[in-house]
C-alpha angles and dihedrals in degrees: 000000000000091000091051091051091051090053090051090050090054091052091050091050089050092049094075093053094042089057094045096050099038109129093010124124120241117187113208119198111208119195146104127057094334088075089058094058112075095195092051091048091051092053092047093050090047087055089052091051090050092049092052092044093057093049107270120128108229120190119190123211113182145186128192110197098155094051091048091052091050091051090048091052090051088052092049094250123134117218115238122196128198116195090337096312124110112246104231119203123174095275092048091047090057090053092046091053094046096046103031105032093031121030101023096038094051093041091056091051092046092049092053090049091051090051091058100265131104123244138169128208112228102197138126091281094054118018122332112211102178123081121184152147137242119270138200130199125238113258138181118309090013091292112148118236113226117227098182116228096001122129149169129234116258100168136022123203092233096174095059093049094046092048091055092048091050089053092053094254122133112228114223111203125187118214096253131103139189129227128228089262091053098255112150117224138193113238131195106254095226089052093048093048091050092051092050093048091050094048092050093042085230123203089223141012114200121197112199105213139175090246130057094247139279112348132196087219113035097219098039114086089189090065091069116149106220098195136019134172122214094262093051092048091053091049091051091051091048092050093047097246088117105051148155115359095005092062098073091043092053091044089053088050092054093048090050092051089053089057098055109277107131103210137012121202129197112194140161104259091198092067110098111258091353091154094058093043092052097045103035105037128073098234100033127198102256141033123293119198119201137175119273 
């Protein structure tokens, strides 16, 4: 009986948040090692089905770096990274499109459908919703560094995404875009998710990470900081508490807050039902970053 009462208490705690976020868009960025663990992916996609069922409007933007690297190895190609971004020549681009915008994108949609939800792949074979342009990186002596067929998102087809959400269908968006002259480009998944969240003026943007969020001590999961505002986040970067790979992620969070998204969450996607625990409980399981 006590266990049953505790379950009821959890539902009552969730009720407040279910009401508050009903009809609101949450963009979920899928990527990293969580996509390599089938059990973790199943739990995450179940969370997405739950969110849509209780009235939220989840939108998934995904990468797939490990699967792309495996496919390249099978094709005899060696991955090459420049400042953390995959150099994408014509052969690599073909693999990225096949694996990322094809196999992975359609598998996520199919999995949600099999779990009792409804999802739609938004790729080059169905409906592409991301427009963009090629980018370079700054190099020495102001010389641009070429990345090949790598781009950034300049426009999001907001209407298509919102129409699917309104119909109770979860949009599944691969991190690729197309230029005005129909050139397909590889896009960093964090960048793509940020662009989608900004375009939709999302209530939340959730980054699924390999760590449980921002920590006061990098190697201590127990030092998790549950909530930060923009000013506090900047101070922690300045003092060195936020360091290395977490810096660009937090900087992207702050830029996204400045463009209208209300809350950013960084959570460990490998934790069972981490999405539900972060969104529908008072304390959460990761770090939320909000405006000042």
